ROSERO-310119 format. One record per residue: residue number from 1; residue in one letter; x, y, z of N, C-alpha, C, CB in turn. Coordinates in steps of 0.001 Angstrom, whole numbers, plus 500000, padded with zeros to 6 digits. Glycine has a CB too. Layout:
N
    nr   rest     n.xx     n.yy     n.zz    ca.xx    ca.yy    ca.zz     c.xx     c.yy     c.zz    cb.xx    cb.yy    cb.zz
   NUM      A        X        Y        Z        X        Y        Z        X        Y        Z        X        Y        Z
...
END
This chain:
252
    nr   rest     n.xx     n.yy     n.zz    ca.xx    ca.yy    ca.zz     c.xx     c.yy     c.zz    cb.xx    cb.yy    cb.zz
     1      M   495046   485397   509378   495966   485028   510455   495171   484446   511606   496801   486249   510928
     2      V   495637   483406   512166   494969   482763   513294   495946   482684   514455   494445   481345   512910
     3      V   495518   483122   515606   496334   483039   516815   495719   481983   517710   496430   484422   517551
     4      R   496502   480975   518032   496007   479920   518903   496666   480039   520266   496267   478529   518290
     5      S   495845   479991   521302   496354   480026   522668   495601   478993   523485   496211   481446   523293
     6      R   495946   478880   524732   495240   477918   525581   493784   478288   525742   495900   477827   526944
     7      A   493485   479565   525520   492101   479998   525657   491270   479606   524442   492038   481502   525866
     8      G   491919   479137   523372   491178   478742   522189   491786   479342   520944   489729   479149   522309
     9      S   491020   479359   519903   491485   479856   518610   490921   481231   518362   491089   478902   517473
    10      V   491805   482183   518104   491392   483564   517880   491594   483882   516409   492189   484557   518789
    11      G   490533   484028   515647   490665   484322   514220   490383   485776   513957   489729   483447   513392
    12      H   491097   486367   512997   490735   487715   512547   491026   487848   511070   491497   488797   513348
    13      K   490292   488718   510423   490391   488877   508978   491672   489609   508601   489174   489628   508437
    14      A   492320   489118   507561   493404   489892   506959   492770   490967   506100   494373   488985   506117
    15      V   493545   491971   505773   493010   493024   504914   492806   492443   503528   493957   494266   504869
    16      P   491567   492285   503075   491335   491610   501810   491486   492527   500620   489977   491004   501800
    17      G   492114   491996   499583   492098   492657   498282   492793   493985   498194   490739   492843   497869
    18      L   493731   494299   499081   494330   495629   499012   495148   495807   497747   495201   495880   500229
    19      I   495978   494799   497437   496774   494903   496217   495874   494817   494994   497847   493802   496170
    20      A   494863   493946   495043   493933   493861   493920   493201   495181   493726   492926   492725   494139
    21      L   492863   495825   494833   492187   497116   494732   493103   498155   494119   491709   497582   496104
    22      A   494377   498093   494474   495321   499025   493867   495349   498836   492358   496728   498837   494456
    23      A   495273   497577   491925   495258   497312   490486   494000   497908   489855   495332   495791   490209
    24      A   492869   497745   490538   491617   498267   490002   491561   499782   490088   490435   497665   490739
    25      S   492433   500352   490901   492418   501788   491121   493495   502496   490310   492596   502089   492590
    26      V   493815   501977   489143   494914   502555   488373   494542   503996   488029   495208   501716   487074
    27      S   494873   504909   488947   494582   506311   488729   495466   507163   489599   493121   506611   489001
    28      C   495503   508468   489321   496382   509325   490105   495922   510765   490088   497796   509235   489592
    29      L   495853   511364   491282   495650   512797   491416   496934   513328   492011   494384   513152   492306
    30      A   497643   514195   491310   498990   514592   491721   498976   515242   493091   499601   515545   490700
    31      V   500022   514949   493868   500184   515590   495167   501196   516715   495048   500624   514569   496242
    32      A   501098   517681   495940   501944   518871   495813   503407   518574   496060   501484   519937   496769
    33      A   503698   517688   497021   505093   517419   497347   505444   515993   496966   505365   517660   498842
    34      C   506444   515836   496121   506874   514514   495697   508374   514525   495586   506218   514100   494358
    35      G   509066   513829   496510   510518   513863   496515   511115   513456   495195   511045   512985   497588
    36      G   512200   514094   494802   512905   513734   493592   512335   514361   492349   512910   512279   493438
    37      S   511324   515212   492447   510704   515785   491261   510951   517279   491157   509220   515511   491266
    38      A   511969   517777   491818   512218   519214   491833   512551   519764   490453   513339   519529   492785
    39      S   512997   518902   489551   513368   519377   488227   512173   519584   487318   514317   518417   487591
    40      L   510986   519196   487755   509809   519347   486921   509451   520814   486743   508636   518587   487520
    41      A   509103   521174   485520   508673   522543   485250   507251   522731   485728   508786   522875   483752
    42      A   506948   523914   486249   505606   524196   486758   504753   524840   485681   505673   525104   487993
    43      T   505021   524561   484453   504225   525087   483348   503913   523973   482383   504953   526235   482629
    44      S   502753   523988   481786   502339   522938   480870   502704   523259   479423   500851   522712   480986
    45      T   503476   524308   479192   503791   524707   477824   505073   524073   477303   503903   526202   477744
    46      A   505865   523435   478179   507116   522822   477751   506832   521556   476945   508007   522500   478967
    47      A   507843   521090   476215   507694   519880   475432   507405   518687   476344   508954   519626   474593
    48      D   506601   517767   475860   506225   516595   476634   507251   515488   476394   504793   516117   476260
    49      P   508075   515139   477391   509098   514105   477194   508516   512713   477013   510044   514095   478361
    50      L   507220   512552   477275   506571   511252   477143   505698   511163   475893   505735   510967   478371
    51      A   505787   512168   475040   504895   512259   473880   505017   511076   472939   505172   513521   473121
    52      S   506202   510516   472810   506416   509435   471841   506000   508068   472371   507869   509390   471438
    53      L   505607   507989   473643   505256   506711   474252   503750   506517   474311   505846   506612   475649
    54      S   503308   505275   474179   501892   504968   474354   501549   505000   475840   501542   503584   473738
    55      G   500253   505003   476150   499838   504981   477546   500352   503756   478275   498337   505037   477641
    56      D   500274   502600   477633   500776   501371   478255   502269   501465   478531   500486   500161   477363
    57      Q   503012   502059   477614   504462   502192   477798   504799   503132   478955   505114   502700   476509
    58      V   504025   504210   479098   504270   505136   480209   503984   504441   481539   503395   506413   480066
    59      V   502889   503672   481602   502590   502924   482829   503735   501980   483163   501272   502133   482682
    60      A   504233   501272   482169   505330   500325   482403   506568   501032   482944   505680   499582   481107
    61      K   506889   502206   482393   508057   502954   482865   507836   503489   484280   508369   504114   481908
    62      A   506616   503936   484573   506324   504454   485909   506399   503341   486956   504934   505113   485935
    63      V   505925   502160   486603   505988   501028   487523   507436   500587   487731   505143   499854   486995
    64      A   508229   500590   486655   509644   500252   486776   510358   501238   487696   510312   500234   485395
    65      E   509991   502501   487612   510583   503514   488488   510190   503277   489935   510155   504917   488052
    66      L   508934   502873   490171   508489   502582   491535   509316   501446   492132   506987   502219   491552
    67      K   509627   500450   491331   510430   499326   491797   511889   499715   492023   510350   498187   490802
    68      A   512336   500757   491325   513755   501133   491382   514086   502118   492489   514172   501718   490074
    69      V   513100   502929   492935   513414   503964   493923   513830   503325   495245   512202   504901   494138
    70      P   514710   503978   496008   515167   503407   497285   514047   503221   498297   516231   504285   497885
    71      S   513064   504129   498283   511979   504036   499248   510809   504886   498789   512449   504471   500644
    72      F   509630   504559   499301   508445   505377   499050   507405   505069   500122   507868   505116   497620
    73      T   506434   505946   500248   505322   505756   501179   504016   505821   500414   505346   506816   502308
    74      M   503122   504913   500717   501798   504847   500097   500757   505071   501182   501569   503475   499371
    75      A   499928   506083   501025   498947   506404   502062   497635   506826   501433   499471   507510   502986
    76      G   496535   506428   502058   495227   506834   501557   494145   505906   502057   495222   506870   500039
    77      T   493032   505901   501352   491858   505126   501739   491379   504291   500563   490730   506049   502240
    78      V   491055   503031   500830   490506   502155   499797   489231   501506   500319   491541   501073   499371
    79      T   488305   501255   499411   487035   500638   499768   486717   499528   498783   485900   501684   499795
    80      D   486377   498356   499308   485894   497279   498453   484693   496638   499137   487018   496224   498172
    81      S   484286   495472   498673   483078   494845   499204   483179   494503   500687   482774   493599   498427
    82      S   484413   494410   501199   484590   494051   502612   484622   495254   503540   485859   493266   502783
    83      G   484710   496464   502982   484726   497650   503824   485714   498691   503364   485030   497272   505225
    84      T   485935   499680   504217   486853   500781   503937   488078   500652   504831   486159   502154   504150
    85      Y   489248   500906   504241   490498   500785   504976   491349   502027   504772   491266   499531   504539
    86      N   491916   502524   505863   492884   503615   505800   494280   502998   505870   492657   504659   506962
    87      V   495100   503312   504885   496397   502656   504737   497509   503685   504793   496464   501866   503420
    88      N   498573   503376   505527   499787   504193   505527   500971   503252   505664   499770   505262   506683
    89      L   501624   502950   504538   502715   501988   504521   503944   502597   503863   502295   500707   503792
    90      S   505087   502427   504498   506352   502933   503973   507232   501763   503555   507076   503815   505022
    91      Y   507778   501848   502354   508539   500749   501757   510009   501126   501606   507949   500365   500390
    92      K   510881   500161   501841   512300   500331   501590   512756   499208   500676   513115   500346   502914
    93      K   513356   499578   499555   513737   498610   498541   514626   497517   499120   514443   499304   497393
    94      G   514249   496268   498822   515052   495132   499237   514956   494773   500695   516439   495387   498915
    95      S   514135   495509   501478   514051   495257   502921   512654   494867   503367   514495   496478   503685
    96      G   511638   495665   503041   510290   495392   503491   509497   496669   503638   510311   494638   504797
    97      C   508603   496701   504610   507794   497904   504822   507293   497938   506256   506605   497954   503833
    98      Q   506756   499073   506641   506132   499215   507952   505043   500268   507858   507179   499592   509040
    99      G   504077   500199   508778   503010   501191   508772   501777   500679   509469   502669   501595   507360
   100      T   500634   501237   509099   499374   500883   509748   498269   500692   508716   498971   501962   510761
   101      V   497324   499849   509073   496096   499660   508303   494945   499748   509300   496090   498276   507517
   102      A   493965   500575   509006   492840   500764   509926   491523   500632   509177   492925   502140   510622
   103      Q   490528   500090   509864   489173   500030   509334   488289   500858   510257   488659   498547   509218
   104      P   487783   502003   509768   487007   502883   510638   485920   502132   511404   486380   503994   509820
   105      G   485927   502323   512717   484951   501675   513577   485303   500257   513971   483645   501673   512913
   106      K   486379   499711   513379   486731   498325   513659   488196   498155   514047   486424   497470   512461
   107      G   488853   499243   514399   490212   499146   514893   491267   499201   513811   490369   497901   515655
   108      S   492511   498937   514210   493640   499035   513298   494748   498093   513749   494157   500485   513219
   109      F   495743   497913   512891   496929   497193   513313   498163   497849   512724   496850   495719   512900
   110      A   499239   497797   513500   500545   498247   513036   501316   497023   512568   501323   499015   514159
   111      M   502153   497201   511545   502921   496074   511040   504310   496515   510622   502201   495417   509870
   112      V   505251   495600   510770   506626   495810   510321   507077   494511   509666   507582   496224   511516
   113      V   507604   494599   508462   508180   493434   507791   509585   493807   507355   507306   492973   506567
   114      I   510574   493073   507866   511972   493292   507493   512557   491944   507102   512792   493954   508665
   115      G   512926   491800   505862   513461   490531   505405   512449   489420   505570   514730   490194   506151
   116      T   512805   488391   506318   511926   487239   506507   511194   487251   507843   512721   485974   506390
   117      T   511213   488389   508525   510557   488502   509829   509444   489537   509778   511576   488871   510919
   118      A   508316   489202   510379   507167   490111   510412   506706   490319   511848   506006   489562   509549
   119      W   506279   491527   512140   505675   491874   513424   504329   492516   513142   506597   492828   514261
   120      V   503316   492178   513921   502004   492800   513756   501395   493051   515131   501066   491909   512889
   121      K   500773   494222   515289   500177   494593   516577   498782   495156   516356   501063   495623   517323
   122      P   497746   494309   516426   496372   494813   516363   496032   495569   517646   495371   493651   516137
   123      D   495227   496605   517535   494799   497287   518755   493592   496565   519344   494460   498777   518470
   124      D   493184   496981   520539   492091   496297   521219   490799   496347   520408   491865   496910   522590
   125      A   490536   497497   519755   489309   497638   518975   489289   496640   517815   489172   499078   518443
   126      F   490448   496390   517230   490525   495428   516131   490149   494031   516620   491940   495418   515516
   127      W   490736   493613   517765   490409   492300   518294   488919   492196   518622   491248   492006   519537
   128      K   488375   493233   519244   486966   493188   519643   486047   493081   518429   486605   494431   520463
   129      A   486444   493706   517318   485611   493687   516123   485769   492402   515326   485937   494868   515249
   130      N   486909   491699   515487   487202   490577   514607   487364   489226   515298   488426   490871   513859
   131      A   487562   489226   516600   487867   487959   517284   486716   487388   518089   489029   488150   518188
   132      G   485567   488036   518088   484413   487506   518792   484669   487280   520268   483983   486229   518162
   133      R   484262   486103   520757   484397   485807   522185   485848   485620   522611   483607   484566   522531
   134      Q   486742   485461   521650   488147   485258   521990   488923   486580   522064   488796   484336   520970
   135      A   488249   487696   521862   488928   488993   521862   489643   489243   523191   487923   490121   521583
   136      G   488965   488954   524293   489566   489201   525601   490842   488400   525810   488576   488876   526695
   137      A   490832   487137   525341   492011   486292   525488   493171   486834   524662   491693   484853   525074
   138      A   492876   487293   523456   493929   487834   522595   494507   489112   523179   493389   488099   521188
   139      I   493646   489986   523676   494097   491247   524270   494981   490994   525475   492903   492111   524671
   140      A   494552   490053   526325   495331   489733   527529   496660   489080   527167   494529   488808   528456
   141      L   496638   488234   526155   497845   487519   525751   498922   488466   525237   497510   486492   524685
   142      L   498519   489416   524400   499495   490312   523783   499811   491526   524642   498994   490767   522442
   143      A   498836   492009   525379   499042   493159   526273   499723   494322   525546   499885   492740   527491
   144      G   499231   494630   524355   499756   495771   523612   501076   495522   522916   499911   496913   524519
   145      R   501521   494266   522857   502794   493956   522215   502585   493428   520792   503571   492930   523048
   146      Y   503679   493367   520046   503660   492829   518690   503772   491306   518710   504799   493436   517856
   147      L   503079   490661   517782   503326   489260   517491   504462   489199   516481   502037   488546   516953
   148      K   505448   488372   516727   506592   488234   515841   506543   486868   515163   507919   488417   516620
   149      G   506683   486855   513831   506639   485595   513119   507478   485614   511863   505230   485251   512779
   150      S   507481   484492   511177   508247   484340   509941   507357   484600   508734   508870   482933   509854
   151      T   507902   485259   507726   507139   485526   506511   506830   484256   505733   507893   486490   505628
   152      S   507484   483140   506088   507206   481876   505412   505930   481220   505934   508381   480925   505581
   153      N   505395   481729   507039   504180   481185   507629   502978   481602   506794   504019   481655   509092
   154      A   502153   480625   506407   500992   480912   505568   500033   481898   506218   500260   479633   505246
   155      N   499957   481880   507555   499066   482797   508258   499539   484241   508190   498931   482379   509698
   156      V   500805   484437   507840   501376   485778   507779   501368   486315   506346   502806   485773   508336
   157      A   501157   485431   505385   501329   485791   503979   500455   486967   503557   501024   484600   503108
   158      S   499211   487016   504029   498320   488093   503605   498800   489455   504075   496923   487844   504118
   159      L   499567   489469   505174   500139   490723   505660   501421   491063   504908   500415   490637   507167
   160      T   502292   490072   504780   503578   490350   504144   503424   490660   502667   504517   489176   504323
   161      N   502364   490174   502037   502132   490518   500635   501957   492014   500441   500911   489787   500110
   162      L   501470   492695   501479   501304   494143   501391   502650   494842   501261   500556   494669   502613
   163      C   503709   494164   501706   505043   494754   501661   505828   494326   500424   505813   494379   502907
   164      D   505208   493570   499550   505883   493061   498359   505708   494054   497218   505334   491664   497961
   165      V   506740   494846   496961   506669   495851   495907   506465   495193   494547   507940   496707   495896
   166      N   507045   494029   494335   506887   493354   493055   505439   492972   492794   507762   492121   493004
   167      S   504731   492522   493844   503314   492188   493693   502495   493435   493371   502779   491518   494971
   168      L   502797   494507   494076   502099   495763   493814   502368   496229   492384   502531   496847   494825
   169      A   503638   496172   491970   504008   496611   490635   503341   495749   489569   505523   496576   490468
   170      S   503306   494442   489791   502697   493543   488815   501216   493839   488647   502896   492089   489231
   171      S   500544   494155   489750   499118   494450   489661   498868   495724   488870   498513   494573   491054
   172      L   499767   496678   488988   499585   497944   488273   499777   497770   486773   500556   498995   488800
   173      T   500637   496856   486373   500894   496671   484943   499844   495798   484280   502263   496065   484733
   174      E   498841   495352   485037   497764   494574   484433   496890   495445   483530   496909   493922   485521
   175      A   496939   496755   483732   496139   497655   482903   496667   497651   481470   496151   499091   483483
   176      T   495757   497551   480506   496129   497616   479090   495161   498547   478372   496122   496195   478436
   177      G   495559   499029   477202   494708   499959   476479   494548   501271   477215   493359   499345   476233
   178      V   495614   501715   477865   495576   502941   478663   495599   504159   477746   496762   502987   479655
   179      A   494686   505093   477967   494594   506306   477154   495297   507468   477839   493127   506664   476880
   180      K   496098   508198   477081   496801   509374   477613   495904   510607   477483   498156   509599   476865
   181      G   495889   511422   478534   495170   512680   478496   496134   513828   478259   494388   512895   479791
   182      P   495631   515052   478149   496524   516200   477967   497335   516486   479222   495722   517436   477578
   183      V   498580   516870   479040   499439   517235   480168   498827   518427   480896   500885   517564   479688
   184      T   498835   518361   482209   498276   519441   483008   499224   519762   484152   496876   519066   483545
   185      V   498878   520739   484942   499690   521126   486087   498876   520929   487356   500174   522597   485962
   186      M   499447   520214   488310   498796   519999   489595   499834   520155   490697   498119   518598   489658
   187      G   499529   520952   491678   500441   521137   492791   501801   521658   492366   500607   519853   493522
   188      G   501854   522397   491255   503106   522950   490780   503926   521993   489941   503910   523397   491928
   189      H   503380   520818   489636   504095   519824   488856   503341   519507   487571   504309   518553   489677
   190      R   504089   519293   486493   503484   518810   485254   503130   517332   485438   504452   519015   484029
   191      V   501909   516973   485121   501481   515588   485261   500774   515125   483997   500562   515424   486480
   192      L   500902   513838   483722   500241   513216   482578   499171   512270   483092   501261   512462   481675
   193      P   497892   512495   482731   496831   511574   483142   496783   510360   482208   495462   512295   483155
   194      L   496618   509201   482814   496535   507940   482072   495277   507213   482526   497816   507051   482294
   195      T   494350   506987   481618   493061   506414   481984   492957   504966   481529   491923   507236   481385
   196      D   492654   504109   482465   492397   502700   482166   490926   502586   481776   492746   501762   483400
   197      K   490667   502478   480491   489275   502509   480009   488476   501304   480481   489247   502571   478488
   198      A   489119   500176   480692   488399   498978   481115   487957   499060   482573   489266   497751   480910
   199      K   488834   499620   483448   488536   499643   484876   488067   500997   485378   489740   499226   485646
   200      G   488179   502009   484532   487629   503307   484892   488511   504198   485730   486393   503108   485596
   201      G   489730   503777   486050   490618   504601   486855   491511   505470   485996   491460   503736   487756
   202      T   492144   506452   486616   493089   507331   485933   494352   507450   486754   492476   508721   485681
   203      L   495473   507319   486097   496774   507407   486743   497457   508697   486309   497653   506174   486402
   204      Y   497834   509529   487276   498616   510722   486970   500064   510451   487363   498052   511983   487714
   205      V   500959   510638   486419   502385   510470   486690   503097   511769   486371   502984   509295   485868
   206      T   504266   511951   486930   505049   513137   486603   505412   513112   485122   506328   513218   487481
   207      D   505291   514238   484473   505610   514343   483043   507118   514530   482906   504830   515531   482363
   208      A   507836   513455   483126   509297   513501   483152   509813   512124   482769   509838   513938   484560
   209      T   511104   512031   482529   511743   510754   482232   512741   510425   483339   512448   510792   480846
   210      P   512522   509352   484119   511360   508462   484045   510147   509079   484744   511691   507097   484671
   211      P   508937   508666   484344   507739   509158   485038   507636   508526   486415   506465   508859   484218
   212      R   507043   509247   487346   506916   508748   488717   505457   508824   489157   507820   509555   489689
   213      I   504954   507728   489710   503573   507687   490187   503421   508609   491389   503155   506239   490554
   214      L   502360   509429   491359   502086   510329   492472   500899   509878   493305   501843   511721   491961
   215      Q   499894   509304   492649   498737   508851   493427   497849   507964   492577   497933   510049   493964
   216      L   497216   506985   493219   496243   506111   492579   494870   506452   493120   496582   504611   492815
   217      S   493877   506467   492244   492511   506663   492738   491517   506059   491778   492208   508151   492945
   218      N   490364   505738   492288   489285   505186   491484   487974   505482   492199   489471   503648   491249
   219      S   487001   505962   491472   485713   506311   492077   484621   505312   491721   485291   507703   491640
   220      K   485009   504167   491200   484044   503143   490822   483297   502655   492050   484741   501969   490115
   221      A   481979   502587   491965   481162   502176   493105   481551   500776   493568   479669   502221   492742
   222      G   481761   500614   494870   482092   499330   495448   483539   498925   495311   481259   498305   494844
   223      D   484328   499739   494639   485733   499385   494416   486504   500674   494195   485899   498407   493195
   224      S   486613   501487   495228   487146   502828   495072   488320   503059   496008   486062   503864   495322
   225      G   489024   504154   495784   490113   504492   496676   491016   505560   496128   490907   503290   496978
   226      K   491815   506129   497014   492849   507091   496654   494091   506767   497481   492369   508573   496895
   227      L   495189   506514   496785   496452   506182   497442   497530   507115   496916   496841   504691   497204
   228      A   498021   507998   497772   499054   508956   497381   500435   508354   497635   498890   510294   498155
   229      F   501371   508665   496743   502745   508181   496861   503695   509348   497085   503154   507390   495604
   230      S   504601   509195   498045   505656   510175   498271   506979   509421   498349   505397   511013   499575
   231      Y   508081   510166   498202   509367   509502   497985   510471   509985   498930   509806   509710   496561
   232      T   510130   510229   500161   511126   510603   501164   511810   509341   501697   510468   511408   502327
   233      P   513011   509465   502282   513716   508290   502797   512909   507553   503866   515063   508702   503368
   234      V   513057   506248   503892   512342   505390   504843   513346   504560   505630   511327   504468   504110
   235      T   513177   504515   506950   513979   503658   507819   513054   502652   508480   514754   504492   508887
   236      L   513332   501377   508307   512521   500332   508927   513104   499981   510299   512454   499069   508018
   237      T   512254   500026   511320   512719   499814   512692   511976   498650   513329   512532   501090   513534
   238      P   512673   497565   513672   511989   496448   514333   511578   496830   515744   512888   495203   514365
   239      P   510442   496348   516223   510045   496616   517604   511062   496021   518571   508640   496048   517887
   240      P   511280   496648   519726   512212   496086   520716   511699   494752   521243   512421   497070   521886
   241      A   512612   493901   521640   512247   492565   522124   511243   492620   523261   513483   491818   522578
   242      S   511360   493643   524091   510449   493758   525235   509009   494019   524809   510912   494868   526157
   243      Q   508825   494418   523557   507490   494734   523055   506988   493694   522068   507490   496098   522401
   244      T   507590   492498   522090   507183   491456   521149   506843   490160   521874   508285   491206   520121
   245      V   506024   489357   521218   505662   488017   521689   505992   487047   520564   504134   487926   522102
   246      D   506672   485957   520867   507033   484961   519873   505750   484300   519347   508010   483899   520476
   247      G   505458   484562   518084   504220   484025   517523   504340   482628   516947   503729   484930   516470
   248      S   505557   482052   516929   505747   480746   516290   504935   479647   516984   507233   480374   516291
   249      K   504645   479826   518280   503872   478829   518999   502384   479148   519004   504373   478711   520412
   250      L   502033   480233   518326   500640   480682   518335   500044   480701   516937   500536   482065   518957
   251      G   500708   480031   516014   500193   479985   514639   500536   481173   513816   498741   479838   514650
   252      F   501529   481970   514254   501915   483182   513525   503380   483075   513132   501665   484463   514382
END
């Protein structure tokens, strides 16, 4: 994303490879609380409802369920060649997402995407770490407000892609030759581990029909992360007009 003002051109890095990292991180460590899974038995001795499916088929069903749920939240930490990022994004089906992305020591930004409109608010530390000599101009220009723009703008695409559930789902289904592990119990829930032998990650899903993704993780050096999924209701709230700046004239 590039913000242009009379003070000059203020460039800052978009979060690189987050969706690609999610694909490489096809893994899951079950979380204790996962909305909609109350019917799961807390014992590993019951029949496995996914026993007749291959690992690839279970992944496909779990991804289809992720696309079908009304809302979910994805939170955790990912690391790639560009650095480490703390992510907390909440998604609402058919609407968009909102949340924060932070890079330790280099600031953070809040974002909201609803339909075809996007808002983004980098904090001062983010500008100082990414905008060089133009950081002061960007900070003064926004004064703690959100930049508002259209999702059709190429400069916004790298942000709005984070809110595209279909892109996230497609990246997860890139895994093939997935091996199923023995059903286990984690956090009081029956979970099925699914290991992507090519990329080294493991996906734990609820041992139920349909299976539900609980968390993605990967410990591969230089390409690691853990992203937990929860399924509580999500409400997307646009920032008030008084807290926004029209970004259409600033390259956003």
